[in-house]
C-alpha positions as CSV (number, residue, x, y, z in Angstrom):
1,X,7.8,-23.9,9.1
2,X,5.5,-25.2,6.4
3,X,2.6,-25.5,8.8
4,X,2.7,-21.8,9.4
5,X,2.6,-20.7,5.7
6,X,-1.2,-20.2,5.7
7,X,-1.0,-18.1,8.9
8,X,1.8,-15.9,7.5
9,X,-0.2,-15.4,4.3
10,X,-3.3,-14.6,6.2
11,X,-1.6,-12.1,8.5
12,X,0.2,-10.4,5.6
13,X,-3.0,-10.0,3.6
14,X,-4.8,-8.7,6.7
15,X,-2.2,-6.0,7.2
16,X,-2.3,-5.0,3.6
17,X,-6.1,-4.9,3.6
18,X,-6.2,-2.8,6.8
19,X,-3.6,-0.4,5.2
20,X,-5.7,-0.1,2.0
21,X,-9.0,0.5,3.9
22,X,-7.2,3.1,6.0
23,X,-6.0,4.9,2.9
24,X,-9.3,4.8,1.1
25,X,-11.5,5.8,4.1
26,X,-10.0,9.2,4.5
27,X,-12.5,12.1,4.2
28,X,-10.9,13.6,1.0
29,X,-10.4,10.2,-0.6
30,X,-7.2,8.5,-1.6
31,X,-4.2,10.5,-2.8
32,X,-1.7,7.7,-2.1
33,X,-1.3,6.6,-5.7
34,X,-0.9,10.2,-6.8
35,X,1.7,10.9,-4.1
36,X,3.7,7.8,-5.1
37,X,3.5,8.7,-8.8
38,X,4.7,12.3,-8.1
39,X,7.6,11.0,-5.9
40,X,8.7,8.6,-8.6
41,X,8.4,11.1,-11.4
42,X,10.7,13.5,-9.6
43,X,13.5,11.0,-10.0
44,X,13.0,10.6,-13.7
45,X,12.6,14.3,-14.6
46,X,14.9,15.7,-17.2
47,X,17.0,18.5,-15.9
């Protein structure tokens, strides 16, 4: 399995890079970080 480590790292980084480019290339810009922050903050709100 050790001979495939570089291939696995390359494929993983390629997938993450494609995901990042897709998020950032939207016409209105990236709201991904803001959406994640608002989702997480909903769980930690004081009631």
